[in-house]
C-alpha positions in Angstrom: -13.0 -40.4 -101.7 -10.3 -38.8 -99.9 -10.9 -35.7 -101.8 -14.7 -35.7 -101.1 -14.1 -36.2 -97.4 -11.5 -33.6 -97.6 -13.8 -31.3 -99.5 -16.6 -31.8 -96.9 -14.2 -30.9 -94.2 -13.3 -27.8 -96.0 -17.0 -26.9 -96.4 -17.4 -26.9 -92.7 -14.1 -25.2 -92.1 -15.2 -22.1 -93.8 -17.0 -20.8 -90.6 -18.2 -21.7 -87.2 -21.1 -24.1 -87.2 -22.9 -22.2 -84.4 -23.2 -19.2 -86.7 -24.5 -21.2 -89.6 -28.1 -20.0 -90.2 -29.2 -23.3 -91.5 -28.7 -24.9 -88.0 -30.3 -22.2 -86.0 -33.7 -23.9 -85.4 -31.9 -27.0 -84.2 -29.7 -25.0 -81.9 -32.6 -23.0 -80.5 -34.5 -26.3 -79.8 -31.6 -27.7 -77.9 -31.1 -24.4 -76.1 -34.7 -24.4 -74.9 -34.5 -28.1 -73.9 -31.2 -27.4 -72.0 -32.7 -24.3 -70.2 -35.9 -26.3 -69.3 -33.8 -29.1 -67.9 -31.5 -26.7 -65.9 -34.6 -24.9 -64.7 -36.3 -28.2 -63.6 -33.1 -29.4 -61.9 -32.7 -26.1 -60.1 -36.4 -26.0 -59.1 -36.6 -29.6 -58.0 -33.2 -30.2 -56.4 -31.0 -27.1 -55.8 -33.6 -24.5 -54.8 -35.3 -26.7 -52.1 -31.9 -27.5 -50.7 -31.0 -23.8 -50.7 -34.4 -22.9 -49.1 -33.9 -25.6 -46.4 -30.4 -24.3 -45.7 -31.7 -20.7 -45.5 -34.6 -21.9 -43.3 -32.2 -23.8 -41.0 -30.0 -20.7 -40.8 -32.9 -18.5 -40.1 -34.2 -20.8 -37.4 -30.7 -21.1 -35.9 -30.3 -17.3 -35.9 -33.7 -16.9 -34.3 -32.8 -19.4 -31.6 -29.5 -17.6 -31.0 -31.4 -14.3 -30.8 -33.9 -15.8 -28.3 -31.1 -17.3 -26.2 -29.3 -13.9 -26.3 -32.6 -12.2 -25.2 -32.9 -14.8 -22.3 -29.3 -14.2 -21.3 -29.9 -10.5 -21.4 -33.0 -10.8 -19.2 -31.0 -13.1 -16.8 -28.2 -10.6 -16.7 -30.6 -7.8 -15.9 -32.2 -9.9 -13.2 -28.8 -10.7 -11.8 -27.8 -7.0 -11.9 -31.0 -6.1 -10.1 -30.4 -8.8 -7.5 -26.8 -7.6 -7.1 -27.9 -4.0 -6.7 -30.5 -5.1 -4.1 -28.0 -7.2 -2.2 -25.5 -4.3 -2.3 -28.1 -1.9 -1.0 -29.1 -4.4 1.7 -25.5 -4.9 2.7 -25.0 -1.1 2.9 -28.1 -0.7 5.0 -27.0 -3.6 7.2 -23.5 -2.1 7.5 -25.1 1.3 8.5 -27.3 -0.4 11.1 -24.2 -2.2 12.5 -22.3 1.1 12.6 -25.2 2.8 14.3 -25.6 0.0 16.8 -21.8 0.0 17.5 -21.9 3.8 17.9 -24.8 3.5 20.4 -22.9 0.7 22.3 -19.7 2.8 22.3 -21.7 5.9 23.5 -23.2 3.8 26.3 -19.7 2.5 27.3 -18.4 6.0 27.1 -21.2 7.4 29.2 -20.6 4.7 31.8 -16.8 5.4 31.8 -17.4 9.1 32.1 -19.8 8.6 35.0 -17.3 6.3 36.7 -14.5 8.9 36.1 -16.8 11.7 37.3 -17.5 9.6 40.5 -13.8 8.9 41.0 -13.0 12.6 40.4 -15.7 13.6 42.9 -14.4 11.2 45.5 -10.8 12.3 45.0 -12.0 15.9 45.1 -13.9 15.3 48.3 -10.8 13.6 49.8 -8.7 16.5 48.6 -11.1 19.0 50.1 -11.1 17.1 53.4 -7.3 17.0 53.3 -7.1 20.7 52.5 -9.5 21.4 55.4 -7.4 19.3 57.7 -4.3 21.1 56.5 -6.0 24.5 56.9 -7.2 23.5 60.5 -3.7 22.3 61.3 -2.2 25.4 59.8 -4.6 27.6 61.9 -3.7 25.7 65.0 0.0 26.1 64.2 -0.6 29.8 63.4 -2.3 30.2 66.8 0.5 28.4 68.6 3.2 30.4 66.8 1.2 33.6 67.2 0.8 33.0 71.0 4.5 32.1 71.3 5.7 35.1 69.3 3.3 37.5 71.1 4.5 36.3 74.5 8.1 36.6 73.4 7.5 40.2 72.0 5.6 41.3 75.1 8.2 39.9 77.4 10.9 41.6 75.3 9.2 44.9 75.3 7.7 44.8 78.8 9.2 42.2 80.9 7.0 43.0 83.9 3.7 42.6 82.0 4.0 38.8 81.6 0.4 37.6 81.9 0.4 34.8 79.4 -3.3 34.1 79.7 -4.2 37.7 78.7 -1.8 37.6 75.8 -3.3 34.3 74.5 -6.8 35.8 74.8 -5.7 38.9 72.9 -4.1 36.7 70.2 -7.2 34.5 69.9 -9.4 37.6 69.4 -7.1 38.9 66.7 -6.7 35.6 64.9 -10.5 35.2 64.6 -10.9 38.6 62.9 
């Protein structure tokens, strides 16, 4: 028996059983059954799970894109608000500068008018002082001229010593 079993093993040992043409119909049957089972498992279990994962990913990506679009719109609105606020601030700053410039000009005009009035008052005082000095100088000139004329006339002609006539002559000459 050992030899028969051993002989049967040697029969099968001569080649690979998969390549034995006598077992091909049986192998093809089990191949078809295996492929149908794999196909049914993939169709009923794996593919729906993959489809749901893909759908979830697609929905998640779409939500993220929608959020990104909302953030983009919010950012654009914020940028517009910022630009408007910046323009308003610049306009307000320009208005403040203009108002300050007008106030400064008013203060400057008042200060200039005050300074002009002070200058005019001091100028009037100076003109009055100059007129007083001029009048005083003219009186002094008349007095000195009379005294010098009397002294010259007495030195040249001691006998012609009419002081009144000399004063009248000096007064006529000083007026000219």
